[in-house]
VODREN-977122 format. One record per residue (C-alpha): x, y, z; residue number from 1; residue in one letter. Coordinates in Angstrom, 2 decimals, decimal comma. Layout:
<lumdrens>
+---------+---------+---------+-----+------+
:       u :       v :       w : seq : type :
+---------+---------+---------+-----+------+
:       X :       Y :       Z : NUM :    A :
...
+---------+---------+---------+-----+------+
</lumdrens>
This chain:
<lumdrens>
+---------+---------+---------+-----+------+
:       u :       v :       w : seq : type :
+---------+---------+---------+-----+------+
:  -14,18 :   27,88 :   46,97 :   1 :    X :
:  -11,89 :   29,60 :   44,48 :   2 :    X :
:   -9,03 :   27,27 :   45,41 :   3 :    X :
:  -11,35 :   24,26 :   44,95 :   4 :    X :
:  -12,25 :   25,40 :   41,41 :   5 :    X :
:   -8,56 :   25,82 :   40,54 :   6 :    X :
:   -7,84 :   22,32 :   41,88 :   7 :    X :
:  -10,62 :   20,80 :   39,76 :   8 :    X :
:   -9,29 :   22,62 :   36,68 :   9 :    X :
:   -5,79 :   21,24 :   37,24 :  10 :    X :
:   -7,10 :   17,69 :   37,71 :  11 :    X :
:   -9,27 :   17,96 :   34,56 :  12 :    X :
:   -6,35 :   19,36 :   32,57 :  13 :    X :
:   -4,05 :   16,51 :   33,65 :  14 :    X :
:   -6,70 :   13,91 :   32,79 :  15 :    X :
:   -7,23 :   15,46 :   29,35 :  16 :    X :
:   -3,47 :   15,54 :   28,74 :  17 :    X :
:   -3,19 :   11,87 :   29,67 :  18 :    X :
:   -5,99 :   11,00 :   27,23 :  19 :    X :
:   -4,22 :   12,99 :   24,51 :  20 :    X :
:   -0,99 :   11,11 :   25,18 :  21 :    X :
:   -2,79 :    7,76 :   24,95 :  22 :    X :
:   -4,18 :    8,39 :   21,45 :  23 :    X :
:   -2,56 :    5,74 :   19,23 :  24 :    X :
:   -0,78 :    6,74 :   16,01 :  25 :    X :
:   -3,08 :    6,65 :   12,99 :  26 :    X :
:   -2,16 :    4,80 :    9,81 :  27 :    X :
:   -4,06 :    3,18 :    6,93 :  28 :    X :
:   -5,49 :   -0,29 :    7,58 :  29 :    X :
:   -3,90 :   -3,42 :    6,09 :  30 :    X :
:   -5,44 :   -4,03 :    2,66 :  31 :    X :
:   -5,78 :   -7,58 :    1,29 :  32 :    X :
:   -7,24 :   -8,30 :   -2,15 :  33 :    X :
:   -7,86 :  -11,27 :   -4,45 :  34 :    X :
:   -8,72 :  -10,93 :   -8,16 :  35 :    X :
:  -10,12 :  -13,96 :   -9,99 :  36 :    X :
:   -9,69 :  -13,53 :  -13,73 :  37 :    X :
:   -9,27 :  -15,22 :  -17,09 :  38 :    X :
:   -5,54 :  -15,48 :  -16,36 :  39 :    X :
:   -5,68 :  -16,87 :  -12,82 :  40 :    X :
:   -5,74 :  -15,60 :   -9,25 :  41 :    X :
:   -3,94 :  -12,38 :   -8,32 :  42 :    X :
:   -3,26 :  -11,52 :   -4,68 :  43 :    X :
:   -2,09 :   -8,22 :   -3,21 :  44 :    X :
:   -1,27 :   -7,19 :    0,35 :  45 :    X :
:   -0,41 :   -3,59 :    1,33 :  46 :    X :
:    0,81 :   -2,69 :    4,83 :  47 :    X :
:    1,61 :    0,85 :    5,97 :  48 :    X :
:    1,79 :    0,88 :    9,76 :  49 :    X :
:    3,47 :    2,83 :   12,58 :  50 :    X :
:    4,94 :    1,52 :   15,80 :  51 :    X :
:    2,75 :    2,51 :   18,73 :  52 :    X :
:    5,64 :    3,37 :   21,06 :  53 :    X :
:    7,77 :    5,10 :   18,37 :  54 :    X :
:    5,21 :    6,62 :   15,94 :  55 :    X :
:    7,86 :    8,09 :   13,62 :  56 :    X :
:    9,05 :    4,55 :   12,85 :  57 :    X :
:    6,94 :    2,13 :   10,86 :  58 :    X :
:    6,73 :   -0,59 :    8,24 :  59 :    X :
:    5,74 :   -0,32 :    4,59 :  60 :    X :
:    5,20 :   -3,49 :    2,56 :  61 :    X :
:    3,67 :   -4,38 :   -0,80 :  62 :    X :
:    3,30 :   -8,03 :   -1,83 :  63 :    X :
:    1,71 :   -9,15 :   -5,09 :  64 :    X :
:    1,60 :  -12,52 :   -6,82 :  65 :    X :
:   -0,20 :  -14,20 :   -9,71 :  66 :    X :
:   -1,07 :  -17,88 :   -9,96 :  67 :    X :
:   -2,01 :  -18,76 :  -13,55 :  68 :    X :
:   -4,62 :  -21,43 :  -14,27 :  69 :    X :
:   -2,44 :  -23,32 :  -16,77 :  70 :    X :
:    0,78 :  -23,34 :  -14,72 :  71 :    X :
:    1,93 :  -25,22 :  -11,65 :  72 :    X :
:    3,44 :  -23,04 :   -8,95 :  73 :    X :
:    3,73 :  -19,27 :   -8,77 :  74 :    X :
:    6,36 :  -17,73 :  -11,02 :  75 :    X :
:    5,12 :  -14,13 :  -10,97 :  76 :    X :
:    5,56 :  -12,38 :   -7,63 :  77 :    X :
:    6,98 :   -9,20 :   -6,17 :  78 :    X :
:    7,54 :   -8,42 :   -2,51 :  79 :    X :
:    8,85 :   -5,24 :   -0,95 :  80 :    X :
:    9,26 :   -4,66 :    2,77 :  81 :    X :
:   10,84 :   -1,59 :    4,36 :  82 :    X :
:   11,41 :    0,04 :    7,71 :  83 :    X :
:   10,25 :    3,66 :    7,47 :  84 :    X :
:   11,00 :    6,92 :    9,29 :  85 :    X :
:    8,62 :    9,86 :    8,97 :  86 :    X :
:   10,44 :   13,10 :    8,13 :  87 :    X :
:    7,32 :   15,16 :    7,35 :  88 :    X :
:    3,64 :   14,41 :    7,86 :  89 :    X :
:    2,89 :   11,51 :    5,49 :  90 :    X :
:    6,42 :   11,48 :    3,97 :  91 :    X :
:    8,78 :    8,72 :    5,05 :  92 :    X :
:   12,29 :    7,51 :    4,32 :  93 :    X :
:   12,36 :    3,77 :    3,65 :  94 :    X :
:   15,01 :    1,06 :    3,58 :  95 :    X :
:   14,55 :   -2,68 :    3,26 :  96 :    X :
:   14,49 :   -5,33 :    0,54 :  97 :    X :
:   12,79 :   -6,15 :   -2,76 :  98 :    X :
:   12,22 :   -9,72 :   -3,98 :  99 :    X :
:   11,31 :  -11,12 :   -7,42 : 100 :    X :
:   11,91 :  -14,54 :   -9,06 : 101 :    X :
:   14,10 :  -12,94 :  -11,76 : 102 :    X :
:   16,29 :  -10,56 :   -9,74 : 103 :    X :
:   16,23 :  -12,33 :   -6,39 : 104 :    X :
:   16,44 :  -10,34 :   -3,15 : 105 :    X :
:   18,04 :   -6,90 :   -3,22 : 106 :    X :
:   18,52 :   -4,18 :   -0,60 : 107 :    X :
:   16,60 :   -0,98 :   -1,40 : 108 :    X :
:   16,09 :    2,60 :   -0,25 : 109 :    X :
:   13,40 :    5,09 :   -1,17 : 110 :    X :
:   10,60 :    7,45 :   -0,18 : 111 :    X :
:    6,97 :    6,69 :    0,70 : 112 :    X :
:    4,17 :    9,25 :    0,83 : 113 :    X :
:    0,72 :    8,35 :    2,17 : 114 :    X :
:   -2,46 :   10,39 :    2,49 : 115 :    X :
:   -5,51 :    8,59 :    3,91 : 116 :    X :
:   -9,04 :    9,47 :    4,98 : 117 :    X :
:  -12,39 :    7,62 :    4,70 : 118 :    X :
:  -12,92 :    8,87 :    1,12 : 119 :    X :
:   -9,43 :    9,06 :   -0,37 : 120 :    X :
:   -6,27 :    6,98 :   -0,21 : 121 :    X :
:   -3,13 :    8,13 :   -2,01 : 122 :    X :
:    0,15 :    6,21 :   -1,88 : 123 :    X :
:    3,34 :    7,07 :   -3,78 : 124 :    X :
:    6,38 :    4,84 :   -3,37 : 125 :    X :
:    9,75 :    5,29 :   -5,06 : 126 :    X :
:   12,70 :    2,98 :   -4,57 : 127 :    X :
:   16,18 :    2,20 :   -5,91 : 128 :    X :
:   18,00 :   -1,09 :   -5,33 : 129 :    X :
:   21,67 :   -1,60 :   -4,58 : 130 :    X :
:   23,09 :   -3,82 :   -7,32 : 131 :    X :
:   25,32 :   -3,73 :  -10,39 : 132 :    X :
:   22,26 :   -3,48 :  -12,65 : 133 :    X :
:   20,43 :   -0,88 :  -10,60 : 134 :    X :
:   16,67 :   -0,65 :  -10,94 : 135 :    X :
:   14,58 :    2,43 :  -10,17 : 136 :    X :
:   10,88 :    1,96 :   -9,50 : 137 :    X :
:    7,85 :    4,13 :   -8,89 : 138 :    X :
:    4,42 :    3,03 :   -7,65 : 139 :    X :
:    1,31 :    5,22 :   -7,39 : 140 :    X :
:   -2,06 :    4,18 :   -5,95 : 141 :    X :
:   -5,21 :    6,30 :   -5,83 : 142 :    X :
:   -8,38 :    5,01 :   -4,17 : 143 :    X :
:  -11,71 :    6,89 :   -4,12 : 144 :    X :
:  -14,64 :    5,77 :   -1,94 : 145 :    X :
:  -17,47 :    8,37 :   -1,86 : 146 :    X :
:  -20,15 :    7,69 :    0,72 : 147 :    X :
:  -23,60 :    6,38 :   -0,27 : 148 :    X :
:  -24,91 :    5,92 :    3,29 : 149 :    X :
:  -23,58 :    4,87 :    6,70 : 150 :    X :
:  -22,41 :    1,41 :    5,54 : 151 :    X :
:  -22,16 :    1,55 :    1,73 : 152 :    X :
:  -19,65 :    3,41 :   -0,45 : 153 :    X :
:  -18,71 :    3,46 :   -4,12 : 154 :    X :
:  -15,27 :    1,91 :   -4,59 : 155 :    X :
:  -12,71 :    2,76 :   -7,28 : 156 :    X :
:   -8,94 :    2,39 :   -7,56 : 157 :    X :
:   -6,15 :    3,03 :  -10,03 : 158 :    X :
:   -2,68 :    1,69 :   -9,36 : 159 :    X :
:    0,38 :    1,85 :  -11,56 : 160 :    X :
:    3,98 :    0,65 :  -11,35 : 161 :    X :
:    6,99 :    1,33 :  -13,57 : 162 :    X :
:   10,44 :   -0,20 :  -13,11 : 163 :    X :
:   13,45 :    1,10 :  -15,07 : 164 :    X :
:   16,88 :   -0,49 :  -15,41 : 165 :    X :
:   19,70 :    2,08 :  -15,47 : 166 :    X :
:   22,17 :   -0,22 :  -17,27 : 167 :    X :
:   20,08 :   -1,08 :  -20,33 : 168 :    X :
:   18,09 :    2,20 :  -20,10 : 169 :    X :
:   14,81 :    0,36 :  -20,58 : 170 :    X :
:   11,80 :   -0,69 :  -18,57 : 171 :    X :
:   11,90 :   -4,13 :  -16,97 : 172 :    X :
:    8,45 :   -4,35 :  -15,36 : 173 :    X :
:    5,28 :   -2,29 :  -15,28 : 174 :    X :
:    1,56 :   -2,70 :  -14,69 : 175 :    X :
:   -1,74 :   -0,85 :  -14,54 : 176 :    X :
:   -4,50 :   -1,95 :  -12,15 : 177 :    X :
:   -8,11 :   -0,72 :  -12,24 : 178 :    X :
:  -10,98 :   -1,54 :   -9,88 : 179 :    X :
:  -14,65 :   -0,46 :   -9,76 : 180 :    X :
:  -17,35 :   -1,66 :   -7,39 : 181 :    X :
:  -18,88 :   -1,15 :   -3,96 : 182 :    X :
:  -17,68 :   -1,13 :   -0,36 : 183 :    X :
:  -19,70 :   -2,52 :    2,53 : 184 :    X :
:  -18,06 :   -1,49 :    5,81 : 185 :    X :
:  -14,51 :   -2,93 :    5,55 : 186 :    X :
:  -15,26 :   -5,13 :    2,51 : 187 :    X :
:  -15,03 :   -4,13 :   -1,16 : 188 :    X :
:  -15,98 :   -6,08 :   -4,28 : 189 :    X :
:  -16,63 :   -5,55 :   -7,98 : 190 :    X :
:  -14,92 :   -5,78 :  -11,37 : 191 :    X :
:  -11,20 :   -5,49 :  -11,95 : 192 :    X :
:   -8,50 :   -5,49 :  -14,59 : 193 :    X :
:   -4,72 :   -5,98 :  -14,44 : 194 :    X :
:   -2,54 :   -5,10 :  -17,42 : 195 :    X :
:    1,00 :   -6,44 :  -16,91 : 196 :    X :
:    4,12 :   -5,71 :  -18,97 : 197 :    X :
:    7,24 :   -7,86 :  -18,65 : 198 :    X :
:   10,81 :   -7,21 :  -19,76 : 199 :    X :
:   12,29 :   -4,63 :  -22,13 : 200 :    X :
:   10,12 :   -6,00 :  -24,94 : 201 :    X :
:    7,01 :   -5,18 :  -22,84 : 202 :    X :
:    5,37 :   -8,58 :  -23,23 : 203 :    X :
:    1,75 :   -7,94 :  -22,21 : 204 :    X :
:   -0,67 :  -10,11 :  -20,24 : 205 :    X :
:   -4,21 :   -8,95 :  -19,53 : 206 :    X :
:   -6,46 :  -10,07 :  -16,67 : 207 :    X :
:  -10,19 :   -9,31 :  -16,43 : 208 :    X :
:  -12,49 :  -10,58 :  -13,69 : 209 :    X :
:  -13,96 :   -9,94 :  -10,27 : 210 :    X :
:  -12,24 :   -8,87 :   -7,05 : 211 :    X :
:  -12,88 :   -8,90 :   -3,33 : 212 :    X :
:  -10,81 :   -7,01 :   -0,76 : 213 :    X :
:  -10,99 :   -6,35 :    2,93 : 214 :    X :
:   -9,35 :   -4,09 :    5,49 : 215 :    X :
:   -7,71 :   -5,17 :    8,74 : 216 :    X :
:   -7,56 :   -2,40 :   11,34 : 217 :    X :
+---------+---------+---------+-----+------+
</lumdrens>
């Protein structure tokens, strides 16, 4: 009888260990958003994912673009995509490329830090590109979604970006994004504002309107 109990314990322990090993790596869901405003339509896509078989490796990508009502085509876009390696919990080394219509495509390296739970999302991304007129950039995103009930949450987000050119010692691009509304399951909607600054002269364009976003798990 005693031997039978020991055998059951071993079998249960092995089964539990196998279940533990099968737990997939956790990472924030893919976030897609559209803002319709007085200026036009703004789109943003954020991806921060890990490879299932190699959880220390992953992909971090931020894509944003603006299509203005009075212009044909899209002349305002930024895309960053990097392969990441986690060195500490939430902190990753990143290397990849950055693309804009003004500077073209450039290789980059940087650090990404992510903290995510159902109520809070915090993302900090720093990068430097390899070019003769080197640019240094920092992006910070804070999202707060306190629970109302099982399916509804309050939604709020602040996101800022600042890009600095080391040759001219001046900013070349920056923005501030604000959102306020509600979340229903994986969908969020409400009012939003984008304040964009372009070039060393900080030419400003404001956008005010409504947004809708959704999460892909």
